[in-house]
C-alpha positions as a LaTeX table, in Angstrom:
\begin{tabular}{lrrr}
\hline
Residue & $x$ (\AA) & $y$ (\AA) & $z$ (\AA) \\
\hline
Met1 & 27.15 & 169.69 & $-37.52$ \\
Gly2 & 29.23 & 166.50 & $-37.79$ \\
Thr3 & 31.88 & 165.52 & $-35.26$ \\
Asn4 & 34.82 & 166.31 & $-37.55$ \\
Glu5 & 33.35 & 169.71 & $-38.37$ \\
Arg6 & 32.92 & 170.43 & $-34.67$ \\
Ile7 & 36.55 & 169.42 & $-34.01$ \\
Lys8 & 37.71 & 171.76 & $-36.79$ \\
Glu9 & 35.61 & 174.58 & $-35.36$ \\
Leu10 & 37.10 & 174.14 & $-31.88$ \\
Glu11 & 40.66 & 173.86 & $-33.26$ \\
Asp12 & 40.14 & 177.12 & $-35.18$ \\
Glu13 & 38.90 & 178.72 & $-31.98$ \\
Leu14 & 42.10 & 177.62 & $-30.20$ \\
Lys15 & 44.27 & 179.12 & $-32.92$ \\
Lys16 & 42.48 & 182.47 & $-32.60$ \\
Thr17 & 42.66 & 182.53 & $-28.80$ \\
Lys18 & 45.74 & 184.23 & $-27.39$ \\
Tyr19 & 46.96 & 182.17 & $-24.44$ \\
Asn20 & 47.43 & 184.02 & $-21.16$ \\
Lys21 & 46.32 & 183.77 & $-17.53$ \\
Ala22 & 42.89 & 185.18 & $-18.36$ \\
Thr23 & 42.22 & 182.68 & $-21.17$ \\
Ser24 & 44.00 & 179.59 & $-19.73$ \\
His25 & 40.80 & 178.19 & $-18.20$ \\
His26 & 38.83 & 178.54 & $-21.44$ \\
Val27 & 41.69 & 177.06 & $-23.49$ \\
Gly28 & 41.89 & 174.05 & $-21.15$ \\
Leu29 & 38.17 & 173.34 & $-21.53$ \\
Val30 & 38.30 & 173.65 & $-25.32$ \\
Lys31 & 41.23 & 171.19 & $-25.44$ \\
Ala32 & 39.22 & 168.75 & $-23.31$ \\
Lys33 & 36.25 & 169.02 & $-25.67$ \\
Ile34 & 38.50 & 168.34 & $-28.68$ \\
Ala35 & 40.09 & 165.33 & $-26.97$ \\
Lys36 & 36.67 & 163.87 & $-26.11$ \\
Leu37 & 35.40 & 164.33 & $-29.67$ \\
Lys38 & 38.56 & 162.77 & $-31.19$ \\
Glu39 & 38.21 & 159.83 & $-28.83$ \\
Asp40 & 34.65 & 159.32 & $-30.09$ \\
Val41 & 35.83 & 159.46 & $-33.73$ \\
Val42 & 38.52 & 156.83 & $-33.14$ \\
Arg43 & 36.08 & 154.56 & $-31.29$ \\
Lys44 & 33.53 & 154.74 & $-34.12$ \\
Ala45 & 36.20 & 154.23 & $-36.81$ \\
Ser46 & 37.61 & 151.14 & $-35.12$ \\
Gly47 & 34.16 & 149.66 & $-34.58$ \\
Gly48 & 35.51 & 147.97 & $-31.48$ \\
Lys49 & 38.03 & 145.99 & $-33.54$ \\
Lys50 & 41.30 & 144.97 & $-31.91$ \\
Gly51 & 44.59 & 143.60 & $-33.12$ \\
Glu52 & 45.54 & 146.29 & $-35.64$ \\
Gly53 & 49.22 & 146.24 & $-36.38$ \\
Phe54 & 51.98 & 144.10 & $-37.77$ \\
Thr55 & 52.34 & 140.63 & $-36.37$ \\
Val56 & 55.89 & 140.72 & $-35.02$ \\
Arg57 & 56.88 & 138.64 & $-32.00$ \\
Lys58 & 58.93 & 140.68 & $-29.57$ \\
Thr59 & 62.31 & 139.10 & $-28.92$ \\
Gly60 & 65.49 & 140.08 & $-27.15$ \\
Asp61 & 65.96 & 142.49 & $-24.28$ \\
Ala62 & 64.12 & 145.44 & $-25.84$ \\
Ser63 & 62.65 & 146.59 & $-29.15$ \\
Val64 & 63.34 & 149.79 & $-31.09$ \\
Val65 & 61.26 & 151.10 & $-33.98$ \\
Leu66 & 62.98 & 152.90 & $-36.85$ \\
Leu67 & 60.64 & 155.74 & $-37.77$ \\
Gly68 & 61.11 & 158.08 & $-40.68$ \\
Phe69 & 59.74 & 159.28 & $-43.98$ \\
Pro70 & 60.02 & 157.07 & $-47.08$ \\
Ser71 & 63.53 & 156.76 & $-48.56$ \\
Val72 & 65.26 & 158.23 & $-45.52$ \\
Gly73 & 67.60 & 155.20 & $-45.38$ \\
Lys74 & 65.95 & 153.00 & $-42.74$ \\
Ser75 & 66.37 & 149.75 & $-44.66$ \\
Thr76 & 70.05 & 150.45 & $-45.32$ \\
Leu77 & 70.63 & 151.25 & $-41.67$ \\
Leu78 & 68.82 & 148.10 & $-40.51$ \\
Asn79 & 70.95 & 145.94 & $-42.81$ \\
Lys80 & 74.16 & 147.57 & $-41.53$ \\
Ile81 & 73.58 & 147.23 & $-37.78$ \\
Thr82 & 71.54 & 144.01 & $-37.51$ \\
Asp83 & 71.22 & 140.55 & $-39.00$ \\
Ala84 & 68.15 & 141.55 & $-41.03$ \\
Val85 & 67.85 & 141.62 & $-44.81$ \\
Ser86 & 65.57 & 144.52 & $-45.71$ \\
Glu87 & 64.98 & 145.39 & $-49.37$ \\
Val88 & 66.71 & 148.61 & $-50.42$ \\
Ala89 & 65.86 & 150.69 & $-53.47$ \\
Ala90 & 66.09 & 154.31 & $-54.55$ \\
Tyr91 & 62.36 & 155.00 & $-54.46$ \\
Ala92 & 59.72 & 155.52 & $-51.82$ \\
Phe93 & 57.66 & 152.84 & $-50.10$ \\
Thr94 & 60.15 & 150.01 & $-50.60$ \\
Thr95 & 59.31 & 148.57 & $-47.17$ \\
Leu96 & 55.73 & 147.28 & $-47.20$ \\
Thr97 & 55.90 & 145.09 & $-44.12$ \\
Cys98 & 57.50 & 145.30 & $-40.70$ \\
Ile99 & 60.99 & 143.78 & $-40.93$ \\
Pro100 & 62.72 & 142.82 & $-37.67$ \\
Gly101 & 66.45 & 142.54 & $-37.12$ \\
Val102 & 68.53 & 141.90 & $-34.01$ \\
Leu103 & 71.33 & 144.17 & $-32.86$ \\
Ala104 & 73.78 & 142.30 & $-30.63$ \\
Tyr105 & 75.68 & 144.81 & $-28.51$ \\
Lys106 & 77.44 & 144.64 & $-25.13$ \\
Gln107 & 75.86 & 141.28 & $-24.27$ \\
Ser108 & 72.38 & 142.59 & $-25.07$ \\
Lys109 & 70.08 & 141.62 & $-27.91$ \\
Ile110 & 67.99 & 144.53 & $-29.21$ \\
Gln111 & 65.19 & 143.99 & $-31.71$ \\
Ile112 & 65.17 & 146.72 & $-34.37$ \\
Leu113 & 61.98 & 147.07 & $-36.41$ \\
Asp114 & 61.96 & 148.67 & $-39.84$ \\
Val115 & 58.40 & 149.74 & $-40.56$ \\
Pro116 & 56.96 & 151.31 & $-43.73$ \\
Gly117 & 57.86 & 155.00 & $-44.00$ \\
Ile118 & 55.39 & 157.14 & $-42.12$ \\
Val119 & 53.37 & 159.63 & $-44.15$ \\
His120 & 51.13 & 162.56 & $-43.27$ \\
Gly121 & 47.83 & 161.35 & $-41.87$ \\
Ala122 & 49.27 & 158.12 & $-40.44$ \\
Ala123 & 47.34 & 158.50 & $-37.19$ \\
Ser124 & 44.08 & 158.36 & $-39.16$ \\
Gly125 & 45.17 & 155.29 & $-41.09$ \\
Arg126 & 46.74 & 156.63 & $-44.29$ \\
Gly127 & 49.66 & 154.68 & $-45.78$ \\
Arg128 & 49.28 & 151.76 & $-43.37$ \\
Gly129 & 49.75 & 154.41 & $-40.70$ \\
Lys130 & 47.74 & 152.67 & $-37.99$ \\
Glu131 & 49.84 & 149.53 & $-38.37$ \\
Val132 & 53.05 & 151.56 & $-38.15$ \\
Leu133 & 51.91 & 153.44 & $-35.09$ \\
Ser134 & 50.66 & 150.25 & $-33.43$ \\
Ala135 & 54.15 & 148.80 & $-33.80$ \\
Ile136 & 55.56 & 151.92 & $-32.13$ \\
Arg137 & 53.18 & 151.72 & $-29.18$ \\
Asn138 & 54.45 & 148.20 & $-28.46$ \\
Ala139 & 58.13 & 149.14 & $-28.69$ \\
Asp140 & 60.54 & 150.28 & $-25.96$ \\
Met141 & 62.11 & 153.17 & $-27.87$ \\
Ile142 & 61.72 & 155.21 & $-31.05$ \\
Leu143 & 64.63 & 156.01 & $-33.34$ \\
Leu144 & 63.57 & 159.04 & $-35.40$ \\
Leu145 & 65.66 & 158.91 & $-38.57$ \\
Leu146 & 65.92 & 162.10 & $-40.63$ \\
Asp147 & 67.40 & 162.87 & $-44.01$ \\
Ala148 & 70.06 & 165.58 & $-43.63$ \\
Arg149 & 68.40 & 167.43 & $-46.52$ \\
His150 & 64.95 & 167.44 & $-44.87$ \\
Pro151 & 65.23 & 168.41 & $-41.19$ \\
Glu152 & 61.68 & 169.78 & $-41.36$ \\
His153 & 60.40 & 166.20 & $-41.33$ \\
Leu154 & 61.01 & 165.93 & $-37.57$ \\
Glu155 & 58.10 & 168.19 & $-36.67$ \\
Ala156 & 55.77 & 166.17 & $-38.91$ \\
Leu157 & 56.96 & 162.86 & $-37.42$ \\
Leu158 & 56.46 & 164.05 & $-33.86$ \\
Arg159 & 53.00 & 165.40 & $-34.73$ \\
Glu160 & 51.88 & 162.06 & $-36.14$ \\
Val161 & 53.37 & 160.19 & $-33.18$ \\
Arg162 & 51.58 & 162.49 & $-30.76$ \\
Glu163 & 48.28 & 162.10 & $-32.61$ \\
Ala164 & 48.63 & 158.35 & $-32.08$ \\
Gly165 & 48.83 & 158.81 & $-28.31$ \\
Ile166 & 52.60 & 158.34 & $-28.06$ \\
Arg167 & 54.55 & 160.76 & $-25.88$ \\
Ala168 & 58.18 & 160.81 & $-26.97$ \\
Asn169 & 60.71 & 161.70 & $-24.27$ \\
Glu170 & 58.00 & 162.72 & $-21.83$ \\
Arg171 & 57.63 & 161.49 & $-18.28$ \\
Lys172 & 54.24 & 160.10 & $-17.31$ \\
Pro173 & 52.52 & 162.69 & $-15.07$ \\
Asp174 & 52.26 & 161.68 & $-11.42$ \\
Val175 & 48.51 & 162.11 & $-10.99$ \\
Ala176 & 46.08 & 159.83 & $-9.14$ \\
Ile177 & 42.39 & 159.89 & $-10.03$ \\
Lys178 & 39.96 & 157.91 & $-7.92$ \\
Lys179 & 36.33 & 157.81 & $-9.01$ \\
Lys180 & 33.61 & 158.01 & $-6.37$ \\
Asp181 & 29.82 & 157.84 & $-6.22$ \\
Arg182 & 29.11 & 161.41 & $-5.11$ \\
Gly183 & 30.69 & 164.62 & $-3.92$ \\
Gly184 & 31.80 & 166.15 & $-7.22$ \\
Ile185 & 35.45 & 166.77 & $-8.07$ \\
Ser186 & 37.92 & 167.37 & $-5.25$ \\
Val187 & 41.47 & 168.45 & $-6.07$ \\
Gly188 & 44.58 & 168.04 & $-3.94$ \\
Ser189 & 48.27 & 168.52 & $-4.69$ \\
Thr190 & 51.55 & 167.80 & $-2.98$ \\
Ile191 & 53.38 & 170.49 & $-4.95$ \\
Lys192 & 52.69 & 174.08 & $-6.04$ \\
Leu193 & 50.73 & 174.15 & $-9.30$ \\
Thr194 & 51.97 & 176.82 & $-11.73$ \\
Lys195 & 50.53 & 175.63 & $-15.07$ \\
Ile196 & 46.90 & 174.92 & $-14.27$ \\
Lys197 & 44.23 & 176.24 & $-11.90$ \\
Glu198 & 42.00 & 174.15 & $-9.66$ \\
Glu199 & 38.87 & 175.39 & $-11.44$ \\
Thr200 & 40.39 & 174.32 & $-14.79$ \\
Ile201 & 41.17 & 170.86 & $-13.41$ \\
Lys202 & 37.56 & 170.46 & $-12.31$ \\
Gly203 & 36.25 & 171.79 & $-15.62$ \\
Ile204 & 38.41 & 169.45 & $-17.69$ \\
Cys205 & 37.33 & 166.48 & $-15.58$ \\
Arg206 & 33.68 & 167.29 & $-16.19$ \\
Glu207 & 34.22 & 167.80 & $-19.93$ \\
Met208 & 35.93 & 164.39 & $-20.06$ \\
Gly209 & 32.99 & 162.68 & $-18.36$ \\
Leu210 & 34.27 & 162.63 & $-14.76$ \\
Ser211 & 31.59 & 164.00 & $-12.45$ \\
Asn212 & 32.73 & 162.59 & $-9.10$ \\
Ala213 & 36.39 & 161.92 & $-8.38$ \\
Asp214 & 39.32 & 162.69 & $-6.10$ \\
Val215 & 42.24 & 164.10 & $-8.10$ \\
Val216 & 45.68 & 164.25 & $-6.48$ \\
Leu217 & 48.56 & 165.85 & $-8.38$ \\
Arg218 & 52.15 & 165.08 & $-7.41$ \\
Ser219 & 53.72 & 166.80 & $-10.42$ \\
Asp220 & 53.24 & 170.27 & $-11.91$ \\
Ile221 & 51.28 & 169.56 & $-15.11$ \\
Asp222 & 49.41 & 171.53 & $-17.75$ \\
Ala223 & 45.96 & 171.01 & $-19.28$ \\
Asp224 & 47.23 & 168.71 & $-22.06$ \\
Gln225 & 48.94 & 166.41 & $-19.56$ \\
Leu226 & 45.82 & 166.23 & $-17.39$ \\
Ile227 & 43.76 & 165.25 & $-20.43$ \\
Asp228 & 46.32 & 162.52 & $-21.20$ \\
Val229 & 46.01 & 161.16 & $-17.66$ \\
Ile230 & 42.20 & 161.09 & $-17.81$ \\
Glu231 & 42.20 & 159.34 & $-21.20$ \\
Ser232 & 44.73 & 156.84 & $-19.74$ \\
Asn233 & 45.66 & 155.45 & $-23.16$ \\
Lys234 & 48.97 & 157.21 & $-23.77$ \\
Val235 & 52.34 & 155.49 & $-24.18$ \\
Tyr236 & 55.50 & 157.18 & $-22.87$ \\
Leu237 & 58.66 & 156.19 & $-24.75$ \\
Pro238 & 62.25 & 157.40 & $-24.93$ \\
Ser239 & 63.42 & 158.47 & $-28.36$ \\
Val240 & 66.56 & 159.56 & $-30.18$ \\
Val241 & 66.90 & 161.87 & $-33.18$ \\
Val242 & 69.44 & 160.60 & $-35.71$ \\
Val243 & 70.35 & 162.48 & $-38.89$ \\
Asn244 & 71.29 & 160.22 & $-41.81$ \\
Lys245 & 73.34 & 161.16 & $-44.91$ \\
Ala246 & 75.31 & 163.47 & $-42.63$ \\
Asp247 & 78.27 & 163.34 & $-45.04$ \\
Leu248 & 76.30 & 165.97 & $-46.99$ \\
Leu249 & 76.64 & 168.44 & $-44.08$ \\
Asp250 & 79.58 & 170.56 & $-42.96$ \\
Glu251 & 80.27 & 171.22 & $-39.26$ \\
Glu252 & 78.27 & 174.44 & $-39.28$ \\
Gly253 & 75.29 & 172.61 & $-40.76$ \\
Lys254 & 75.49 & 169.94 & $-38.07$ \\
Ala255 & 75.70 & 172.54 & $-35.30$ \\
Arg256 & 72.64 & 174.25 & $-36.72$ \\
Leu257 & 70.61 & 171.02 & $-36.64$ \\
Val258 & 71.71 & 170.31 & $-33.07$ \\
Arg259 & 70.35 & 173.72 & $-32.05$ \\
Lys260 & 67.19 & 173.43 & $-34.14$ \\
Leu261 & 66.26 & 169.77 & $-33.72$ \\
Gly262 & 68.20 & 168.60 & $-30.70$ \\
Ala263 & 69.82 & 166.00 & $-32.95$ \\
Asp264 & 71.52 & 163.26 & $-30.91$ \\
Leu265 & 73.81 & 161.85 & $-33.60$ \\
Phe266 & 74.85 & 162.32 & $-37.23$ \\
Ile267 & 75.47 & 159.18 & $-39.30$ \\
Ser268 & 75.77 & 157.85 & $-42.81$ \\
Ala269 & 74.28 & 154.38 & $-43.07$ \\
Glu270 & 75.52 & 153.99 & $-46.64$ \\
Lys271 & 79.11 & 155.01 & $-45.82$ \\
Glu272 & 79.06 & 153.39 & $-42.35$ \\
Ile273 & 79.87 & 156.61 & $-40.50$ \\
Asn274 & 79.22 & 156.67 & $-36.72$ \\
Leu275 & 77.36 & 153.34 & $-36.70$ \\
Glu276 & 79.22 & 152.10 & $-33.61$ \\
Glu277 & 78.34 & 155.37 & $-31.89$ \\
Leu278 & 74.71 & 154.76 & $-32.85$ \\
Lys279 & 74.72 & 151.29 & $-31.29$ \\
Asp280 & 76.09 & 152.76 & $-28.07$ \\
Leu281 & 73.49 & 155.54 & $-28.10$ \\
Ile282 & 70.66 & 153.01 & $-28.46$ \\
Tyr283 & 72.10 & 150.90 & $-25.63$ \\
Arg284 & 72.42 & 153.88 & $-23.28$ \\
Arg285 & 68.98 & 155.35 & $-24.00$ \\
Leu286 & 67.35 & 151.99 & $-23.32$ \\
Ala287 & 68.81 & 152.30 & $-19.80$ \\
Phe288 & 70.01 & 148.72 & $-19.57$ \\
Ile289 & 71.49 & 147.24 & $-16.40$ \\
Arg290 & 73.26 & 143.90 & $-15.93$ \\
Ile291 & 72.04 & 141.39 & $-13.34$ \\
Tyr292 & 74.24 & 138.34 & $-12.70$ \\
Leu293 & 72.61 & 135.09 & $-11.62$ \\
Lys294 & 74.02 & 132.65 & $-9.10$ \\
Glu295 & 72.98 & 129.08 & $-8.37$ \\
Val296 & 72.93 & 127.92 & $-4.75$ \\
Gly297 & 76.34 & 126.60 & $-3.72$ \\
Lys298 & 78.01 & 127.75 & $-6.94$ \\
Lys299 & 79.87 & 130.82 & $-8.14$ \\
Ala300 & 77.94 & 133.51 & $-9.97$ \\
Asp301 & 78.00 & 133.49 & $-13.77$ \\
Met302 & 79.83 & 136.78 & $-14.38$ \\
Glu303 & 80.26 & 136.10 & $-18.10$ \\
Glu304 & 76.67 & 136.29 & $-19.31$ \\
Pro305 & 74.50 & 138.75 & $-17.37$ \\
Met306 & 70.74 & 139.00 & $-17.63$ \\
Ile307 & 70.01 & 142.32 & $-19.35$ \\
Met308 & 67.29 & 144.28 & $-17.56$ \\
Arg309 & 66.13 & 147.92 & $-17.51$ \\
Glu310 & 66.75 & 150.59 & $-14.88$ \\
Gly311 & 64.15 & 150.41 & $-12.12$ \\
Cys312 & 63.63 & 146.66 & $-12.52$ \\
Thr313 & 62.67 & 144.55 & $-9.50$ \\
Val314 & 63.18 & 141.00 & $-8.31$ \\
Arg315 & 59.69 & 140.30 & $-9.69$ \\
Asp316 & 60.80 & 141.46 & $-13.16$ \\
Val317 & 63.79 & 139.09 & $-13.04$ \\
Cys318 & 61.52 & 136.21 & $-11.98$ \\
Asn319 & 59.11 & 136.93 & $-14.84$ \\
Lys320 & 61.92 & 137.00 & $-17.39$ \\
Leu321 & 63.42 & 133.73 & $-16.11$ \\
His322 & 60.19 & 131.71 & $-16.04$ \\
Arg323 & 56.50 & 132.50 & $-15.65$ \\
Asp324 & 56.24 & 130.19 & $-12.60$ \\
Phe325 & 59.08 & 131.81 & $-10.64$ \\
Val326 & 56.91 & 134.52 & $-9.07$ \\
Glu327 & 54.54 & 131.96 & $-7.52$ \\
Lys328 & 57.40 & 129.71 & $-6.38$ \\
Phe329 & 59.55 & 132.56 & $-5.00$ \\
Arg330 & 60.57 & 132.19 & $-1.34$ \\
Tyr331 & 63.45 & 134.64 & $-1.08$ \\
Ala332 & 66.62 & 135.72 & $-2.85$ \\
Arg333 & 70.16 & 136.43 & $-1.72$ \\
Leu334 & 71.77 & 139.59 & $-3.02$ \\
Trp335 & 75.35 & 140.71 & $-3.58$ \\
Gly336 & 76.54 & 143.85 & $-5.30$ \\
Pro337 & 75.87 & 147.61 & $-5.43$ \\
Ser338 & 72.35 & 147.57 & $-3.98$ \\
Ala339 & 73.01 & 145.03 & $-1.21$ \\
Lys340 & 73.35 & 146.36 & 2.34 \\
Phe341 & 75.77 & 143.47 & 3.00 \\
Glu342 & 77.04 & 140.47 & 1.04 \\
Gly343 & 74.41 & 137.75 & 0.65 \\
Gln344 & 71.57 & 139.94 & 1.98 \\
Gln345 & 68.30 & 138.02 & 2.15 \\
Ile346 & 65.51 & 139.62 & 0.09 \\
Arg347 & 61.92 & 138.53 & 0.63 \\
Lys348 & 60.09 & 141.26 & $-1.28$ \\
Leu349 & 59.53 & 140.82 & $-5.01$ \\
Ser350 & 59.24 & 144.60 & $-5.25$ \\
Arg351 & 62.89 & 145.10 & $-4.28$ \\
Glu352 & 64.58 & 147.31 & $-6.91$ \\
Leu353 & 67.90 & 146.20 & $-8.37$ \\
Gln354 & 70.97 & 148.03 & $-9.69$ \\
Asp355 & 73.55 & 147.46 & $-12.40$ \\
Gly356 & 76.03 & 144.77 & $-11.35$ \\
Asp357 & 73.86 & 143.10 & $-8.70$ \\
Val358 & 74.23 & 139.33 & $-8.19$ \\
Leu359 & 71.03 & 137.44 & $-7.43$ \\
Glu360 & 70.57 & 133.93 & $-6.05$ \\
Met361 & 66.98 & 132.67 & $-6.25$ \\
His362 & 65.43 & 130.35 & $-3.66$ \\
Leu363 & 62.19 & 128.73 & $-4.83$ \\
Ser364 & 59.67 & 126.40 & $-3.25$ \\
\hline
\end{tabular}
């Protein structure tokens, strides 16, 4: 039996198995077997080749990929909210390459990428799918664009994204796995586990090729999340669901899609409805913060902040300013919301910053 046939057999077994406490262990092991087999298929298909994807240099403060089915209106939207010129036509597959544009908003510069419309089977390479999904993995956020007449496309989009190892709007599980030479699998947790049993954790580890390891869980995860952690090749990205051509919907129709899809915003790219609201939504979901820089002996530049992301550190600011700043860093002085007092001296590059902080760098 070939690998693909074995995967199909196991997937059919999963569909037939009713999930409950008695079957959870078996289901977890079957999922681990499927994941391992799929990983082998991808490895053989790639032949060890690297560099798949569109060649687009990342610019600006963050990048957002426009993802949707062909003719959903991505090119029109890109042209309306950025400086890009993307070909628009009333037929599918107009966009054959990855077209970047820059959205300038609230002192930030956000790169928006219009990629070819995703089609079923993208994760396995159909319709330039691998190139599209590679572009997504390198982005900072996904904008899932739907046609108001085809809300069912969302499920298909999310399925393809998931198949490509991208976890939209999911938090990376807090799990530490440390391999060791002997002793089997030992499991520890700092919280009560309600979704997975210790024996299932050990079984999944063994199915995934881990014979000896210490596993410490600091979040309550299920079998799928544990498999993701072991594979360690997943990308966790924020996403927004935007419904285009919303002028075709009445208020009841919009309310229905909010309940069904969790739609974040309704727009019409063609008629320029809610485009400013869309820009603001993108800005907020990217979790930007403003860091103001100050030269020694001078006033801080409060006109043009450095745009960073929530959770950024002094090290992140150094890296964005110049690649040599980390090595030359001596200390920084800090004013603003996260400072204990004005001009606080900071010597740790790992110090986290907050929106509105003022930073003065001292280098060797």
